[in-house]
N, C-alpha and C positions, 0 to 999 in steps of 0.2 A: 594588353599584349596582343598584337594582331596574329591571325592564323595564316601561316604560309599556304599557298595553294598546294593541294595534295596532302596536307597534314591531317589525315583522318583521325589519328590518335588524339591529337590536341583538340580537334573539333569535338570528338566524342567526350573527352574529359570536360570541356566547357559546357556541353549540352547536359551532361549529368549534373554538374554543379548548378546550372540554371534550373533544372527540373527540381532539384532538391530544395532550392530556395523558394520555389513557387508552390511546393507541396502544402496542401491544406489537410489538417487533421479532421476527420469526420467522426460523427457519433459512432458509426459502425466500426471504425478503426479503434476508437477508445474502448468499445465493448469487447472487441476481440483481444486487445493488448493489455487491458488492465485486469488484474486479478480481483476476485470478490473481496470486499472489505470485511472479512469474517474472522481473520486471525491477525495477531500482531505481525507476523512475518508477511502475510499478504498486504497488510497496510503499509509496511515498510517498502515492499516492492513497488506498490502503486505510487507512493510518494516519490520514490526514486525515478520512476518512469515519467511522472508529471514534471519533475524537476528537469529532466533531460529535454522534454518537449518544450518547456518554457525557455531554456537556454538556447535551444535550436530555433526558437521563434515560431514554433508550430501552434502555440496557444498564447493569447495575450495575458498580461499580468493579472487582470481582474479575474479571468477564468482560472489561472493558476492559483490565486488566492482562495477562490471558492472550492477548488478541488482539494487543496491542502487542508482547508477547514473541514471538509467532509471526512478526510482521513483522520483528523484530530478527534472529531466527534465519534467516528467508528472505533478509534482506539480507546476512547473513554468507555464506550459501551462494552467492548471486549474485556477491558480491565474490571468494569463493574460486575460483569457476569462471573469472572474468575473470583473476584472478592466474595460474591454471594455464595459461590460453591465452597470456598474456604470457610466462610462463617458457618455454613450448614454443617460441614464436616466437624468443625470445632464444637458446635452445639451438640452434635450427636455423641462426640467423644466425652464431653462433660456429662451428658446424660448417662452414659455407660459407667463413668467413674462414680457418679452419685449413686447409681443403682448398686454397684459393687460395695460401696461404703455402707449403704443401708443393709445389705445382706451380710456384711462383715467379711467379705472376700478381699483377698489381696488384689490390687489392681495391676493390670499388665500394661507396661509402657507401650 
């Protein structure tokens, strides 16, 4: 669609669209915009941001795949850490119950 002479509004709109299409995502951008992969919520937010970048054409598919794989690995690590904490709490509780049984005390739920 041609721009009529003096149509600054249309020219500005087309310029913005052109700049957006040519935008390149830099490492600095990613470091600023992606949250740390340290909690399940942060990982979800990062995956969502990566998905939007991929759909917008800012990162190629192979980079998208690698980034999502990093999110999956981080999520497993977070889950493993939580599981270890739960196991430790259960082991401590079993120890308390065994001690109460040895001493003939009533156990507290």
